[in-house]
N, C-alpha and C positions, 0 to 999 in steps of 0.2 A: 504493500500500500504506500509506504513512505517512498520507495524507489520510483513508483509510478508518478507520485506527486512531484518529486524532484525532476523527473524527465519532462513533466508538463511545464514546470517552471523554466527549465533550460530551453525548451522549444519556444516558449513565449518570449524569453529574452532574446533568443536568436532572431525571432521575427522582428523584434523592436529595433535591432541593430543592423538590419539589412541595408546595404548601401543604396538600394533602389529607393528607399524612403527619403533620401536626401533630395531627390528630384520630385518629391511629392507624388510618387506613382499611385498612391491611394486615391488621388483625385480622379485619375483616369477610370477607376472602377465605380465612381459615384455617378448617379444620375442627377446632374446638376440642373435644376429648373428654378433659377433665381427669380424671385418675385419682387416687384417694386414695393418698398416699404417706406411710407412717408415718415414714420417715426424714426427709423434708422437713418434716413436721409437728413432729417432735421437735426437729430442729435449729433451725427457725424459732422455736419456743417458747423454746428456750434463748437464742437471739440476742436476742429481745425482752425476756425477763426480765433478762438481763445488762445490756442498754442502759438500761432503765428504772431498775434498781436502782442502777447507777453514777451516773445523773443525780440521783436522790434523795439519795444519799450525798454527792455533790459539792456540791449546792446546800444541803443541811443543814449541811455543814461550813464552807461559805463563802457565806452568804446575802447576796451583794452584788448590788445592782441593776445594777451595771456589767457583770455577766456577760451581761445581756440586750442590751448594746451590741455584742457581738462576733459576727462571722459564724460562728465556731466553734459557738456555742450556738444560733444560728438553724438551722444545719445539723444539729445534734444533735436538736433538736425535730422537724425535718422528717423526719429519718431514722427516729426512733422511731415516728412516725406511719406511715411506710412499712413498718416491721417489723410493726406491729400489723395493717395491712391484709393484708400478705403471709401472716402466720400465719392470719388469719381465712379467707382464700381457700383456704389449705391444708386447713383444717377443712371448708370448704364444698364441696370437690371431691368429697365423697361424693354430692353432688347436682349438678344442673346449675348452672353459674356463668354469669351473664349476661355478654355480651361487653363491656358498658359498665364492669363491675367489672374485667374483665381489662385493658381499655384504661387505666383509672385507675391500676391497679397498675403497669402498664408505664411510664406517664409518671412516676409517683412513683419507681420504681426507677431509671430513667435519670437523673432529676434528683438524687436523693440520692447515687447513685454518683459522678456528676460533681462534685457539691458537696463530697463527702468527699475526692475526689482533689484538688480545688482547695484545700481547707483544708490538706491534708497537704503539698502542694507549696509553698504560701506559707509555712507554718509552718517547715518544715525547711530552706528555702532563705533566708528573710529574717528571720522573726520570732524564730527560735531564737537569733539573735545578741544579742537584747535581753532574753532570759529569764535571770534570775539563777540559777535552780535548776530542773532538770528533775525533775518529779514523775511519779507513776504516772498521775494524771489528765491531765497534759499528753500523755503517750503514748497514753492511752485516747482522748482527744478528737481527737488529730491523727494517729493511725495505726490503732489498734485498730478504731475505728468504720469506717474505710475498708475494712479487711480484712473486717469483718462484712458490709458492703454487697456486697462481691464474693462472699462466701459465699452471701448471700441471693439475689442475682440469678442465681447459677450454676444454680439449679434451673429457670430459665425460658429458653425460646428466643425472646427478644424481637426483633421485626422492627425493629431499630434503623436509623435513617436519619440522614444527616448534618445534616438540618434540625432534628433534635431537640435540637441544642445550644441552641436558642432558649429551651427550658424553663429551663435553668440560667442562661442569659444574663439572662432576665427576673428571676429570683430575685436574682441578683447585682446587677443594676441597681437593683432596689428597695432592696437593702441599702445600696448606695453612696449613694443618695439619702437614706436614713436617717442615714448618717454625716455627710452634708453638713448636714442639719437640726440634728444635734447640735452641729456646728461653728458654724452661723449663730446658734443660740440660746445659745451659750456654755456648753452643758451639758458637752460633751466634744470638744475640738478634735483629739485624737489617741487614738483608740480603742485602737490597737495601739502606742502610744508613738511614737518618732521615725520609724518606718517609715510611719506613716499620719498624720503631723502636717500639717494643712491650713494652719497658720500660715505667715507669709511666709518664715521661714527653712527650712521643709521642704516647701513646696507642690509644688515640682518633683518631689521624690521621691514624695510622696503621689499625685500625678496619674499618675506613671509606674507605680506599683504598682497603682493603680486600673485603668489601661488594660491592664496585664499580666494582672490577674486576670480581666478580661472575655475576653481572648484565650485564656486557659487553658481556658475553658468549651468553646471550639470544638475545641481540641487533645484534651482528655480525652474528649469525645464521639466524635471521630473514632477514637481508639484503641479505645473501647468498641465502636463499630460494626464495626471491623476484627476485633476479638476474636470477636464473635458470628458474623461471616461465616466466619472460620477454623474456629470450633467446629462450625458446621453442615456445613462441607466435610469436616472430620475424621470427624464422626459418619456422614456420607454416608447420611443418612436418605432413603429413597425419596420420602416426601411432600415433603421440602424440594426435591428435584430436580424433582418435578412442578410445585411452585409456581413455581420459578425458570423452568422451561420455559414455563409458562403466561404468566408475566409478560413473558418475552422475546418470545413470540408476540404478546402484546398490544401491546408496544412497536413491533414491526415493523409491525403493522396500523395503529397510530396514525401512524407515519411515512409509510406509504403514503397514508393519508387526509389527510395534511397537518395533523395536529393538533399537531405540535411546532413 
């Protein structure tokens, strides 16, 4: 009994980490019949307008090039692009939407949600200790945007997989390489102050924070996947049950044919 359960767990994990899921192949098996939703359109329009307005006001009031050094602002730009595409597809659902656009949106939504979760966790657990004064824009960048990504993604039933953490991991890795370039070129050795200081007196802490931030990408993505699975189960949509049954049947067939 225990052995059968372990085999079942291993097969489920193997399914979650198939490389084909990086290209959102699950979307190809879905019968996408997007319907125009005035509620989704209105909320996504408000989300996008709010995010872009706050970014313009913040940058106009503090036009510092150093803002471009921070993961917070990289994540903000990425998230605003996601909001724009999300709103555009909400408008386009009056017509047929190509699956390639749906796949792109899902990848951006997963990545932006994980990024904002990562930014929020790092800020409120580590960086907040070095912040002299908490402002509205601090809360906006490190909490409100995260809440908005959750609101935006809630309109979609994304076929999230554990392997999708690689999207956010790649983004975070590129950013970390960027901070190292800033350090090596003596432009900015400590983007986030003592917490991320690569100089000799703080290198251990900086490396620890860096490794931790990469680990967070897997944790947040796992939570996101679990949330979508629970949501689908609570909604108990017939089409979801049929898709799960078809996938289970396919998995059994593959095991019998020795494809695993």
